[in-house]
C-alpha positions in Angstrom: 28.5 25.9 -17.3 25.5 27.6 -15.7 23.0 25.5 -17.6 24.8 22.3 -16.5 24.6 23.5 -12.8 20.9 24.2 -13.3 20.2 20.8 -14.8 22.2 19.1 -12.0 20.3 21.1 -9.4 16.9 20.1 -11.0 17.9 16.5 -11.1 19.0 16.5 -7.4 15.7 18.3 -6.5 13.7 15.7 -8.4 15.5 12.8 -6.7 15.0 14.4 -3.2 11.3 14.9 -4.1 10.9 11.2 -5.0 12.6 10.1 -1.8 10.8 12.4 0.6 7.3 12.7 -1.0 4.7 10.6 0.6 2.7 7.8 -1.1 -0.7 6.7 0.0 -2.7 3.4 -0.1 -6.4 4.4 -0.1 -9.3 2.0 0.2 -12.9 3.3 0.5 -15.7 0.8 -0.1 -18.4 3.5 0.0 -17.0 5.2 -3.0 -15.6 2.0 -4.6 -12.1 3.5 -4.4 -8.9 1.3 -4.4 -5.9 3.4 -5.2 -2.1 3.7 -4.7 -1.2 7.4 -5.0 2.3 9.0 -5.1 1.7 12.4 -3.6 -0.1 14.4 -6.3 2.1 13.3 -9.1 0.9 9.8 -10.0 -1.7 7.3 -9.0 -2.8 3.8 -9.9 -6.5 3.0 -9.2 -8.7 -0.1 -9.7 -12.0 0.5 -11.4 -14.4 -2.3 -10.4 -17.5 -1.0 -12.1 -18.8 -2.5 -15.4 -15.4 -3.4 -17.0 -12.7 -4.0 -14.4 -9.7 -1.8 -15.3 -6.5 -0.3 -13.8 -6.3 3.5 -14.3 -2.8 4.9 -14.3 -2.4 8.7 -14.0 1.0 10.3 -14.2 1.3 14.1 -14.2 -1.8 14.7 -16.3 -1.3 11.6 -18.6 -4.0 9.0 -18.1 -4.1 5.3 -19.3 -6.8 2.7 -18.7 -5.7 -1.0 -18.8 -8.6 -3.5 -19.0 -8.4 -6.6 -16.8 -10.9 -8.9 -18.6 -9.7 -12.0 -20.5 -9.2 -11.2 -24.1 -9.6 -14.2 -26.4 -8.5 -17.7 -25.7 -6.3 -18.8 -22.8 -2.7 -18.7 -23.6 -0.4 -21.6 -22.7 2.4 -20.7 -20.3 5.6 -22.6 -20.5 7.7 -22.5 -17.4 11.3 -23.4 -17.9 13.6 -24.4 -15.1 17.1 -22.8 -15.0 19.9 -25.0 -16.3 22.2 -24.4 -13.3 21.2 -22.4 -10.2 23.4 -19.4 -9.9 24.6 -18.7 -6.3 23.1 -15.4 -5.2 23.4 -13.8 -1.9 20.0 -13.5 -0.3 19.2 -10.5 1.8 16.8 -11.5 4.4 15.1 -9.1 6.7 15.4 -9.9 10.4 12.3 -9.9 12.6 13.4 -6.6 14.2 13.9 -5.0 10.8 10.5 -6.2 9.5 8.8 -4.7 12.6 10.6 -1.4 12.2 9.6 -1.3 8.5 5.9 -2.0 9.3 6.0 0.7 12.0 7.1 3.3 9.4 3.6 3.0 7.8 1.2 5.5 9.3 -2.5 4.9 9.4 -4.1 8.2 8.7 -7.7 7.1 8.5 -9.3 3.8 9.6 -13.0 3.0 9.7 -14.4 -0.5 9.8 -18.1 -1.3 10.1 -18.8 -4.9 9.3 -21.6 -7.4 9.3 -20.7 -11.1 9.0 -24.2 -12.1 8.0 -24.6 -14.3 11.0 -26.5 -12.7 13.9 -25.1 -15.0 16.7 -21.5 -14.5 15.5 -22.1 -10.7 15.3 -23.4 -10.8 18.9 -20.3 -12.9 20.1 -17.9 -10.6 18.3 -19.5 -7.3 19.3 -17.7 -6.9 22.7 -14.4 -7.8 21.2 -14.8 -5.2 18.4 -15.9 -2.6 21.1 -12.8 -3.3 23.1 -10.6 -3.2 20.0 -12.1 0.2 19.0 -11.3 1.6 22.5 -7.9 0.1 22.6 -6.7 1.2 19.1 -8.5 4.6 19.1 -9.9 3.8 15.6 -13.5 3.1 14.7 -14.0 -0.7 14.5 -17.7 -1.7 14.8 -20.1 -4.6 14.2 -23.4 -3.8 12.8 -26.5 -5.9 12.3 -27.9 -4.3 9.1 -25.9 -6.1 6.4 -23.6 -3.3 5.5 -19.8 -3.6 5.3 -17.7 -0.4 5.1 -14.0 -0.1 5.1 -12.2 3.2 4.8 -8.4 3.0 5.1 -5.7 5.5 4.2 -2.1 4.5 4.9 0.8 6.9 4.4 4.6 6.3 4.0 7.6 7.5 2.1 10.8 6.0 0.7 12.8 8.1 3.2 10.9 6.8 6.2 11.2 3.2 5.1 14.9 3.7 4.5 15.4 5.3 7.9 13.5 2.5 9.6 15.8 -0.1 7.9 19.0 1.9 8.7 18.1 2.5 12.3 17.1 -1.1 12.9 20.5 -2.3 11.4 22.3 0.1 13.7 20.5 -1.4 16.7 21.1 -5.0 15.7 24.8 -4.4 14.6 26.4 -1.9 17.0 29.9 -1.9 15.5 
């Protein structure tokens, strides 16, 4: 009986951890890093050097999946369903979509871009300066040919769920 309670307690703790633990979207062009990370437990990153590959890491286990074409192209057959089954579609309203997008928190944002066209850079310079002051994030135009993007976005399943529930409560006050 005690072992059963311990196992149930561990399962509940694991479920709560999965719901509450944050996940991150990380993009850093200076380090060539493109990664989706679930707290410290798991990550999926894109390796763009030499052979493009996806690198999956889960609790110490690591697997690399190559993305290059292997062999000849395969023929894909798309079959249409015989009879469309009536399914109830769950559409997000505009208000719910906005609340869901607001649940994502931008932890780090740095953009330094050169469009390669000197007059266009000159025209866009004051707009980017205004945008940087308005948003409080670093958004710049440079004239030296470098483009740098560093972005870290954080969210969790609990925050997304709360955003959807609270937006439903505001739209349907019953």
